[in-house]
C-alpha positions as CSV (number, residue, x, y, z in Angstrom):
1,X,-0.1,0.0,-0.1
2,X,1.5,3.4,-1.2
3,X,0.9,6.6,1.2
4,X,-1.1,9.1,-0.6
5,X,1.7,11.6,0.2
6,X,4.1,9.5,-2.0
7,X,2.1,10.1,-5.1
8,X,4.9,12.3,-6.2
9,X,7.5,9.6,-5.9
10,X,8.7,7.6,-9.2
11,X,9.8,4.4,-7.3
12,X,9.7,2.9,-3.8
13,X,12.0,4.6,-1.5
14,X,12.9,1.7,0.4
15,X,13.9,-0.3,-2.7
16,X,15.8,2.7,-4.1
17,X,17.7,3.4,-1.0
18,X,18.4,-0.1,0.5
19,X,21.9,-1.4,0.7
20,X,22.3,-4.6,-1.1
21,X,24.7,-6.9,-2.6
22,X,27.4,-5.1,-4.2
23,X,26.6,-1.6,-2.8
24,X,29.3,1.1,-2.6
25,X,29.3,4.3,-0.8
26,X,31.7,5.8,-3.0
27,X,29.2,5.4,-5.7
28,X,26.5,7.2,-4.2
29,X,25.9,11.0,-5.3
30,X,25.1,12.9,-1.9
31,X,23.3,15.6,-4.4
32,X,20.9,13.2,-5.9
33,X,17.6,12.8,-4.9
34,X,16.6,9.1,-5.9
35,X,12.9,8.6,-6.9
36,X,11.7,12.1,-6.4
37,X,11.7,14.4,-9.3
38,X,10.1,17.6,-8.0
39,X,11.6,21.0,-6.7
40,X,12.5,21.8,-3.4
41,X,9.6,24.3,-3.3
42,X,7.2,21.5,-4.1
43,X,8.4,19.3,-1.4
44,X,7.1,21.3,1.4
45,X,3.5,20.3,0.6
46,X,4.4,16.6,0.5
47,X,6.4,16.8,3.6
48,X,3.2,18.3,5.4
49,X,0.8,15.7,3.8
50,X,3.2,12.9,4.8
51,X,3.2,14.4,8.3
52,X,-0.6,14.0,8.8
53,X,-0.5,10.2,7.6
54,X,2.7,9.6,9.8
55,X,0.7,11.4,12.8
56,X,-2.3,9.0,12.4
57,X,-0.3,5.7,11.7
58,X,1.7,6.6,14.8
59,X,-1.5,7.1,16.7
60,X,-2.9,3.6,15.7
61,X,0.5,2.1,16.5
62,X,0.4,3.5,20.2
63,X,-3.2,2.6,20.6
64,X,-2.8,-0.8,19.5
65,X,0.4,-1.5,21.2
66,X,-1.2,-4.2,23.8
67,X,-2.7,-6.4,21.1
68,X,0.3,-6.2,18.3
69,X,3.3,-5.4,20.4
70,X,4.9,-3.6,17.6
71,X,7.2,-1.1,17.9
72,X,9.7,0.9,15.4
73,X,13.4,1.9,15.8
74,X,14.8,4.5,13.9
75,X,18.7,4.3,13.7
76,X,20.4,7.7,12.4
77,X,23.8,7.7,11.7
78,X,26.0,10.1,9.5
79,X,29.2,12.4,9.8
80,X,28.9,15.5,11.5
81,X,26.4,18.2,10.0
82,X,24.4,15.6,8.1
83,X,20.8,16.8,9.4
84,X,20.1,14.2,12.0
85,X,18.6,16.9,14.2
86,X,16.4,18.3,11.2
87,X,15.0,14.7,10.7
88,X,14.0,14.7,14.4
89,X,12.4,17.8,14.5
90,X,10.6,18.0,10.9
91,X,10.0,14.2,10.6
92,X,9.5,12.6,13.9
93,X,8.6,15.9,15.6
94,X,5.2,15.7,13.5
95,X,3.8,13.1,15.5
96,X,2.5,12.8,19.4
97,X,5.6,13.1,21.4
98,X,3.9,10.6,23.9
99,X,4.5,7.8,21.1
100,X,8.1,8.7,20.8
101,X,11.3,7.5,22.6
102,X,14.3,9.4,21.7
103,X,18.1,8.4,22.6
104,X,21.2,10.6,21.9
105,X,24.1,8.3,22.5
106,X,27.5,10.4,23.2
107,X,30.6,9.1,24.5
108,X,30.1,6.4,27.0
109,X,30.5,7.1,30.8
110,X,32.9,5.0,32.9
111,X,29.8,2.9,34.1
112,X,28.8,2.2,30.5
113,X,32.5,1.3,29.7
114,X,32.1,-1.2,32.4
115,X,29.7,-3.3,30.5
116,X,29.4,-4.7,27.1
117,X,28.8,-2.0,24.4
118,X,25.4,-3.0,24.1
119,X,24.4,-2.8,27.7
120,X,23.4,1.2,27.4
121,X,21.7,0.4,24.3
122,X,19.4,-2.3,25.4
123,X,17.8,0.1,28.0
124,X,16.7,2.3,25.0
125,X,15.1,-0.2,23.0
126,X,11.5,1.4,22.4
127,X,8.8,0.0,24.1
128,X,5.6,-1.6,22.5
129,X,3.6,1.2,20.4
130,X,6.3,3.6,20.2
131,X,8.6,5.0,17.6
132,X,12.0,5.0,18.8
133,X,15.0,7.0,17.6
134,X,18.7,6.3,18.2
135,X,20.4,9.8,17.5
136,X,23.7,7.7,16.9
137,X,23.7,4.4,18.4
138,X,25.3,0.8,18.9
139,X,27.3,1.6,15.5
140,X,29.3,4.2,17.1
141,X,31.2,1.3,18.4
142,X,32.3,0.1,15.4
143,X,32.5,3.3,13.5
144,X,34.5,5.8,15.7
145,X,35.5,2.9,17.8
146,X,37.3,1.3,14.6
147,X,38.8,4.7,13.3
148,X,39.8,5.9,16.6
149,X,41.1,2.2,17.8
150,X,39.1,2.7,20.9
151,X,39.0,-1.0,20.9
152,X,41.2,-3.9,20.1
153,X,40.6,-5.1,16.3
154,X,39.4,-8.3,17.6
155,X,36.8,-6.7,19.8
156,X,35.7,-4.6,16.8
157,X,35.2,-7.7,14.7
158,X,33.3,-9.6,17.6
159,X,30.8,-6.7,17.7
160,X,29.6,-7.1,14.1
161,X,28.3,-10.3,14.8
162,X,27.2,-9.3,18.2
163,X,25.2,-6.3,16.5
164,X,23.5,-8.7,13.8
165,X,22.4,-10.9,17.0
166,X,20.9,-8.2,19.0
167,X,18.9,-7.0,15.8
168,X,17.4,-10.3,15.1
169,X,16.4,-10.5,18.8
170,X,14.7,-7.2,18.5
171,X,13.0,-7.9,15.2
172,X,11.8,-11.4,16.7
173,X,10.3,-9.3,19.5
174,X,8.0,-7.0,16.9
175,X,10.4,-4.0,16.5
176,X,10.9,-3.0,13.0
177,X,14.3,-1.5,12.5
178,X,14.8,1.2,10.0
179,X,18.7,2.3,9.7
180,X,19.6,5.3,8.1
181,X,22.9,6.6,7.1
182,X,22.7,10.3,6.2
183,X,25.4,10.7,3.3
184,X,26.7,14.3,2.7
185,X,29.7,15.2,0.9
186,X,33.2,16.6,2.5
187,X,32.4,19.8,0.4
188,X,28.8,20.1,1.9
189,X,30.0,19.4,5.5
190,X,32.7,22.0,5.1
191,X,30.0,24.6,4.1
192,X,27.8,23.8,7.1
193,X,30.6,24.0,9.5
194,X,31.4,27.4,7.9
195,X,28.0,28.5,8.5
196,X,27.9,27.6,12.0
197,X,31.0,29.8,12.4
198,X,29.4,32.5,10.6
199,X,26.1,32.7,12.8
200,X,25.8,33.4,16.4
201,X,22.8,31.6,16.6
202,X,24.8,28.2,15.2
203,X,28.0,28.6,16.9
204,X,27.3,26.7,20.1
205,X,26.7,23.5,17.5
206,X,30.2,24.0,16.6
207,X,33.1,21.8,18.3
208,X,36.6,22.2,17.4
209,X,36.8,18.3,17.6
210,X,34.3,18.1,14.4
211,X,37.6,19.3,12.1
212,X,39.5,16.7,13.8
213,X,36.9,13.9,12.9
214,X,36.4,15.6,9.3
215,X,40.4,14.9,8.8
216,X,39.6,11.2,9.2
217,X,36.9,11.2,6.5
218,X,38.4,8.4,4.3
219,X,38.9,6.1,7.2
220,X,35.4,6.7,8.1
221,X,33.9,5.9,4.9
222,X,35.8,2.8,4.7
223,X,34.2,1.9,8.4
224,X,30.8,2.8,7.2
225,X,31.3,0.6,4.1
226,X,32.4,-2.4,6.4
227,X,29.3,-1.8,8.5
228,X,27.2,-2.1,5.6
229,X,28.9,-5.0,4.2
230,X,28.7,-6.9,7.7
231,X,25.5,-5.7,9.0
232,X,22.7,-4.7,6.4
233,X,20.6,-7.9,6.7
234,X,17.1,-8.7,5.6
235,X,15.6,-8.3,8.9
236,X,17.3,-5.0,9.4
237,X,18.6,-3.4,5.9
238,X,20.6,-0.3,5.8
239,X,19.3,2.5,3.9
240,X,21.7,5.6,2.4
241,X,20.0,8.7,2.0
242,X,21.8,11.4,-0.1
243,X,21.9,14.5,2.3
244,X,23.2,17.3,0.6
245,X,19.5,18.7,-0.3
246,X,18.1,18.5,3.5
247,X,14.6,18.4,2.1
248,X,14.9,15.6,0.0
249,X,16.7,13.6,3.3
250,X,13.7,14.7,5.4
251,X,11.2,13.4,2.6
252,X,13.1,10.2,2.3
253,X,13.4,9.2,5.9
254,X,9.5,10.3,6.2
255,X,8.7,7.9,3.6
256,X,10.7,5.1,4.8
257,X,8.9,5.5,8.4
258,X,5.4,5.7,6.6
259,X,6.2,2.6,4.7
260,X,7.3,0.5,7.7
261,X,4.1,1.7,9.7
262,X,1.9,0.7,6.8
263,X,3.6,-2.6,6.6
264,X,3.0,-3.2,10.2
265,X,-0.7,-2.2,9.4
266,X,-1.6,-0.8,13.0
267,X,-5.4,-1.1,13.4
268,X,-7.8,1.1,16.2
269,X,-8.3,-1.4,19.0
270,X,-11.8,-2.7,19.5
271,X,-13.6,-1.4,22.6
272,X,-13.8,-3.8,25.7
273,X,-17.2,-2.0,26.6
274,X,-20.4,-2.0,25.4
275,X,-20.5,1.2,23.0
276,X,-24.4,1.4,23.1
277,X,-24.6,0.7,26.7
278,X,-22.1,3.5,27.7
279,X,-23.8,5.8,25.1
280,X,-27.2,5.2,27.1
281,X,-25.3,5.7,30.4
282,X,-23.6,8.8,29.3
283,X,-26.8,10.5,27.7
284,X,-28.5,9.8,31.0
285,X,-26.4,12.0,33.0
């Protein structure tokens, strides 16, 4: 079933953006807009229409949680400035916040480091009926962990298998996982970092460490490629979203969420009381 707001797409977004066999990140044009032929100014109406549909589906998911046990987990990974915050505000932010569970994973604390890398992740898995969002995630432990050599090579290798087992466990429990890498070009990142320096209202978002990480760009791209090769599975595939155009990235992620919720097909729960009897009681008061 195709959402009404997706009528201007020329193909299934999930199919177009899914990481499959033979995928190469270095062949993805970060300026591209796969499947969407309209202009930026036209995208606003589609994003608004999609927000209405997403809001209703999220409410149905929340309302039916006791019956379905289903949940959705959106995993957002990217280089700095790629637009994760914009996705959270403009896409996830369009639904009732009661049905959203957001977790932003920063550098692990000493307590977290004393446990396996998945320990802190398990505590943030979304409850039934909710859309969970991981702003960064367990994948930091095989991205920055690998690039910065924060763990031995054999431990990094073990983590790929542990991630696959963990995600299989989640999907078996009814959690639908949508893993998104927002892909920007190094030139676009430079421009966005410079804008943060130029604007007083953006300077708080700039960190000198962003440039340090930027200098390791090729190593990060290799680490992402390995992540895709090792952890894009049938039950939890990766989607690479070209993100130089923020408006396209928001539309694409919204479409992925809509498709996931429509596939779950949550229904309004049937009342556990006699509707007509309650109507009579109400009108008698």
